[in-house]
C-alpha positions in Angstrom: -113.9 49.5 48.6 -114.8 45.9 48.0 -111.3 45.1 46.9 -110.0 46.6 50.2 -112.3 44.3 52.3 -111.4 41.3 50.1 -107.7 42.0 50.6 -108.1 42.3 54.4 -110.2 39.0 54.5 -107.6 37.1 52.4 -104.8 38.5 54.7 -106.6 37.4 57.8 -107.3 34.0 56.3 -103.6 33.6 55.4 -102.6 34.6 58.9 -105.0 32.2 60.5 -103.7 29.3 58.2 -100.1 30.2 59.2 -101.0 30.2 62.9 -102.8 26.9 62.6 -99.9 25.4 60.8 -97.5 26.7 63.5 -99.7 25.4 66.3 -100.0 22.0 64.7 -96.2 21.8 64.4 -95.8 22.8 68.1 -98.3 20.1 69.1 -96.4 17.5 67.1 -93.1 18.5 68.8 -94.7 18.4 72.2 -96.2 15.0 71.5 -92.8 13.6 70.4 -91.0 15.0 73.4 -93.6 13.5 75.7 -93.2 10.1 74.0 -89.5 10.3 74.4 -89.7 11.3 78.1 -92.1 8.4 78.7 -89.7 6.0 77.0 -86.6 7.3 78.9 -88.5 7.1 82.2 -89.6 3.6 81.5 -86.0 2.5 80.7 -84.6 4.2 83.8 -87.2 2.5 86.0 -86.4 -0.9 84.4 -82.7 -0.4 84.9 -83.2 0.8 88.5 -85.2 -2.3 89.3 -82.5 -4.5 87.8 -79.8 -2.7 89.8 -81.9 -3.0 93.0 -82.4 -6.7 92.4 -78.7 -7.3 91.8 -77.8 -5.4 95.0 -80.3 -7.4 96.9 -79.1 -10.7 95.6 -75.5 -9.6 96.3 -76.4 -8.6 99.9 -78.2 -11.8 100.5 -75.3 -13.9 99.2 -72.9 -12.0 101.6 -75.2 -12.6 104.5 -75.4 -16.3 103.8 -71.7 -16.8 103.7 
């Protein structure tokens, strides 16, 4: 009977370790995706600001002519 409980305990420990490993992998993926989204958003805002500045400068130059 003791061997039965030992087997169940080992199986549960193995399942818990597998679940922990899977969860850690998922968290790493989510962290990387979040970092990528932050970087892409930052680049998009920078480029939008540059485009807005160029359009403003172009408009001002046309008004002055």
